[in-house]
Every structure is written in C-alpha cells, then in structure tokens.
C-alpha positions in Angstrom: 0.0 0.0 0.0 1.2 3.5 -0.8 1.2 5.8 2.2 -0.2 9.3 2.0 0.8 12.3 3.9 0.8 16.0 4.1 3.8 18.2 3.7 4.1 21.6 5.4 5.5 24.8 4.2 6.9 26.5 7.3 7.8 29.9 5.9 8.3 32.2 8.8 7.6 29.5 11.4 11.0 27.9 10.9 13.0 31.1 10.3 15.0 32.4 13.2 16.2 35.9 13.3 19.9 36.8 13.4 19.7 37.4 17.1 18.3 33.9 17.7 20.9 32.3 15.4 23.7 34.1 17.3 22.9 32.1 20.4 25.6 29.6 21.1 23.6 27.2 23.2 19.8 26.7 22.7 17.9 24.5 25.1 16.6 21.1 24.0 13.1 22.1 25.2 11.4 25.4 25.1 8.3 26.4 27.0 5.7 27.8 24.6 5.3 31.6 25.0 2.1 33.6 24.4 1.9 35.0 20.8 2.9 38.6 20.5 1.9 41.1 17.8 5.5 41.7 16.8 7.7 38.9 15.4 10.3 38.0 18.0 12.9 35.3 18.4 10.9 33.9 21.4 7.7 33.7 19.2 9.5 32.0 16.4 11.2 29.6 18.8 7.8 28.6 20.3 6.6 27.5 16.9 9.8 25.9 15.8 10.2 23.9 19.0 6.6 22.7 18.7 7.0 21.6 15.1 10.4 19.9 15.7 9.5 18.3 19.0 10.2 14.6 19.5 6.5 14.0 19.6 6.3 14.7 15.8 8.7 11.8 15.2 10.4 13.5 12.3 7.2 14.3 10.4 8.0 11.7 7.7 5.7 12.2 4.6 3.0 9.6 4.6 3.1 9.1 8.4 0.5 10.0 11.0 3.1 12.3 12.5 3.2 14.3 9.3 -0.6 14.6 9.5 -0.2 15.8 13.1 2.4 18.4 12.2 0.5 19.9 9.3 -2.7 20.0 11.3 -0.8 22.2 13.7 0.3 24.5 10.9 -3.3 24.7 9.4 -4.8 25.5 12.8 -2.3 28.4 13.3 -2.9 30.0 9.9 -6.7 29.6 10.5 -6.2 31.4 13.8 -4.3 34.2 12.1 -7.3 34.7 9.8 -5.7 33.5 6.5 -8.4 32.5 4.0 -8.2 28.9 2.8 -7.6 28.4 -0.9 -7.0 24.6 -1.1 -9.1 21.8 -2.4 -12.7 21.6 -1.3 -12.4 25.0 0.4 -9.8 23.8 2.9 -6.2 24.6 3.7 -4.8 21.5 1.9 -4.1 20.8 -1.8 -3.7 17.4 -3.3 -0.2 16.5 -4.7 1.1 13.2 -6.0 3.3 11.0 -3.8 5.2 7.8 -4.6 7.1 5.4 -2.4 10.5 4.1 -3.5 12.4 1.2 -2.0 15.3 -1.1 -2.9 14.1 -3.9 -5.2 14.2 -7.3 -3.5 16.3 -8.7 -6.3 19.0 -6.0 -5.9 22.5 -7.2 -5.3 26.3 -6.6 -5.8 28.8 -9.3 -6.3 32.6 -9.2 -6.7 34.3 -12.1 -8.6 31.1 -14.1 -7.9 31.0 -13.3 -4.2 27.7 -11.8 -3.3 27.7 -8.9 -0.9 25.0 -8.0 1.6 23.2 -4.7 1.2 23.2 -2.5 4.3 26.0 -4.6 5.8 28.7 -4.8 3.1 27.5 -1.9 1.1 24.8 0.8 1.2 23.0 1.6 -2.1 21.6 5.0 -2.7 18.5 5.6 -4.8 19.2 8.1 -7.5 15.5 8.7 -8.0 15.6 7.2 -11.5 16.4 3.9 -13.1 19.9 2.6 -12.5 21.7 0.5 -15.1 22.5 -3.0 -14.1 25.8 -4.4 -15.2 27.4 -7.8 -15.5 31.2 -8.1 -15.8 32.3 -4.5 -15.3 35.8 -4.0 -13.9 36.4 -2.1 -10.7 38.9 0.8 -11.2 40.3 3.2 -8.6 39.2 6.7 -9.7 41.4 8.5 -7.2 40.8 10.7 -4.2 37.8 13.1 -4.5 39.0 16.5 -5.4 42.5 15.6 -6.6 43.6 16.6 -10.0 44.7 13.0 -10.8 41.1 11.7 -10.7 40.0 9.7 -13.7 38.2 11.7 -16.4 34.7 10.8 -17.4 36.0 9.2 -20.6 38.5 7.0 -18.6 35.7 5.9 -16.3 33.2 5.0 -19.0 31.9 1.4 -18.6 33.9 0.9 -15.3 32.8 0.4 -11.8 34.8 3.2 -10.3 36.0 3.4 -6.6 36.4 6.9 -5.2 38.3 7.6 -1.9 37.4 10.7 0.1 39.3 12.9 2.5 38.2 13.5 6.1 38.5 16.5 8.3 37.0 20.0 8.6 37.1 22.8 6.0 37.4 20.6 3.0 37.0 22.5 -0.3 33.8 21.9 -2.2 35.5 19.7 -4.8 36.5 17.3 -2.0 33.1 17.0 -0.5 30.8 14.1 -1.5 28.1 15.4 -3.7 26.1 12.5 -5.1 24.4 14.5 -7.8 27.7 16.0 -9.0 29.3 12.6 -9.1 26.4 11.0 -11.0 26.5 13.9 -13.5 30.3 13.8 -14.0 30.5 10.0 -14.3 27.2 9.5 -16.1 28.7 6.9 -18.5 30.4 4.8 -15.7 28.9 1.4 -15.0 28.7 2.3 -11.3 30.2 4.4 -8.5 31.4 3.2 -5.1 32.3 6.0 -2.7 34.5 4.9 0.2 32.8 6.7 3.1 30.7 4.1 4.9 32.7 4.4 8.1 31.4 8.0 8.5 27.8 6.9 8.6 26.1 6.4 12.0 23.7 3.5 12.3 20.7 5.9 12.2 21.7 7.1 8.7 22.0 3.6 7.3 18.7 2.7 8.8 17.2 5.8 7.1 18.5 4.8 3.7 17.2 1.3 4.3 13.6 2.4 4.9 11.2 3.0 1.9 11.1 6.7 1.1 8.0 8.6 0.3 8.6 11.4 -2.1 6.6 13.8 -4.2 6.3 12.9 -7.9 5.9 16.0 -10.1 7.4 14.9 -13.4 5.9 12.7 -16.1 6.8 9.0 -16.1 8.6 9.4 -19.4 11.4 11.2 -17.5 12.3 7.9 -15.9 13.6 6.6 -19.2 16.9 8.4 -18.3 19.1 5.9 -16.5 22.0 6.5 -14.2 25.0 4.5 -12.9 24.7 2.3 -9.8 25.7 4.4 -6.8 26.8 2.7 -3.5 28.8 3.5 -0.4 31.4 1.1 0.9 34.0 1.0 3.7 37.7 0.5 3.4 37.3 -3.3 3.6 34.8 -3.1 0.7 37.2 -1.0 -1.3 40.0 -3.5 -0.7 37.7 -6.3 -1.9 36.8 -4.3 -5.1 40.4 -3.3 -5.9 42.3 -6.4 -4.6 44.5 -4.0 -2.6 44.3 -1.3 0.1 43.5 2.3 -0.9 46.9 3.6 0.3 48.7 1.3 -2.1 47.0 2.1 -5.3 46.9 5.1 -7.7 44.2 6.4 -9.9 43.6 4.1 -12.8 44.6 0.9 -10.9 42.4 -2.0 -12.1 40.5 -4.2 -9.7 38.2 -7.1 -9.8 35.2 -7.9 -12.0 31.7 -7.0 -10.6 28.1 -7.5 -11.2 25.4 -5.2 -9.8 21.7 -4.6 -9.9 20.7 -2.0 -7.4 17.5 -0.5 -8.8 14.7 0.8 -6.6 11.1 0.0 -7.3 8.2 2.6 -7.2 4.8 1.9 -5.8 1.8 3.1 -7.9 1.1 6.8 -7.6 -1.4 8.0 -5.0 -2.5 11.4 -3.7 -1.4 13.3 -0.7 -2.1 16.8 0.6 0.1 19.9 0.9 -0.3 22.2 3.7 -1.1 25.1 4.1 -2.6 26.6 0.9 -4.0 30.0 1.6 -5.0 33.3 0.0 -2.9 36.3 0.8 -5.7 37.9 2.7 -6.4 38.4 6.3 -9.8 38.9 7.8 -10.1 42.0 9.9 
C-alpha cells in the first residue's frame, strides 16, 4: 500500500532571526510563549520547537506524524485569519506521492562473491532507473577533489571506486556530492564511494527504509538511466580493488563485478500539501 501524507510549508515558522541564530547554546526544550503582535525570536522559537519536537517523530511524509504536524500549521494559519484556498475549500491541496524502496532482487557481487546490502555496502536511490551491469571491472578513480582523478572518458563502462578525505574545512571539490558525481561520471557502470565508516547506524537505517517522495514529473522522465551508486567501507574498497587504498593510484584496475541496485516505485497515490492560503487576512 502507498502511504499518503501532508507536507508543510513552514515559511516564517522555521526562520529564526539573526539574534536567535547568534545564540551559542539553545535549550533542548522550550516552554511555549504567548503569541505577540511583533515577530520576536521567542515567538518563532515557540513554533519551531513545537514543530520539531520529538512527539512529531520526524514528520515523515505519509506518516501519522506528518498529519499531526501539518494539522498544527493549518490550525495556526486559520487562527491568524488567513483564508483557505486549497481543495474543497480547505487549507490542503492534493499532490502526488510515490514510495520508493530497494528492489528485493537487488545485489552486488565481486568475482562471484555476493555482498549483503546494508551490511557490506549501502546503495543510494538516484530517483531514476539505475543501469544493471554484469562483468564491469572495478577501477580506482582516485581521491575526490584531486587533479589526478579519472576523467569521465576514462571511467566509461567501469565500476569506479572513489576515496574521500576527512576533516574540517574541505574544499567543495573534496566534499561528497552524489548529484555531481552522477553527473560527472554518467557513463560509468557504477560508482562506489569509500565513506561508509562515517555513517552512523541511524543514517544507514534511514537509507534502508522506503522513502515517500513527491512525484511531479511525467513518467517518461524515468527513461533516463544513471550508474549504480553505492557507499562502501575500506574493507569493501579493498575487496573491489584487490589492494588497500593507500597502495593504489588512480587508474589501478581491480576485480570484476556484477550489480543490480535498482529501486522500485509503488503506484502513484495522492497526498495533501499544507497550508494553501490566499494572501488575505480577515479584519
């Protein structure tokens, strides 16, 4: 079954003033304050803390907590006197949602050895169809941001392994940007980023859960396919390349791999967007 939910547009509710942002230590809890005519940091904090409270459980689209959170937003704009302009005279407008999750048949194997998703590697959904491959060679593409990294032409048809640097103040070119990597290496068979050690268990669990997203493009757009994209740890990189990262240079050839890491999409359903109002206030 496809879940349905309501998204919320926070607007000013989630914006903190410069004075509030300047605070170095905000409390984990904030007692709600009475609404004032003027917009103040305390007033904004009241709404932000209510909306982001643990009781909202993250407000995941399609969940009961998303309904709870958007109901709060709708009640507030109604109290302010904003006129509804949504479907059926209410504050909500129907929008399409889809649920995407890793296909049960997905897998990655190296020289015939099958790896376990979420334990040995973490696949990321690119939001479009990913190309399966059978018999692509792993190649070390270098360290992200280095001038010696493989060019897109050199990576074409290969399952490239990318090392990353750690530490603060990394230049943008050295920071992992999934969209940028998929765009740069569009013709690669797949991309393995060696960064899994940096992921807390909560992040891996989040990637593992089905994701409910808004679908606002025609189905024909899904005919554009992208390389498989996964995260691995140092041990996974060693298995792919047949050597440790600190002993190889960009262009070093590794083992042969097979991968099918596509995500499946549940049939489109409808959800509601909140709030949807006219820019008018009753006196």
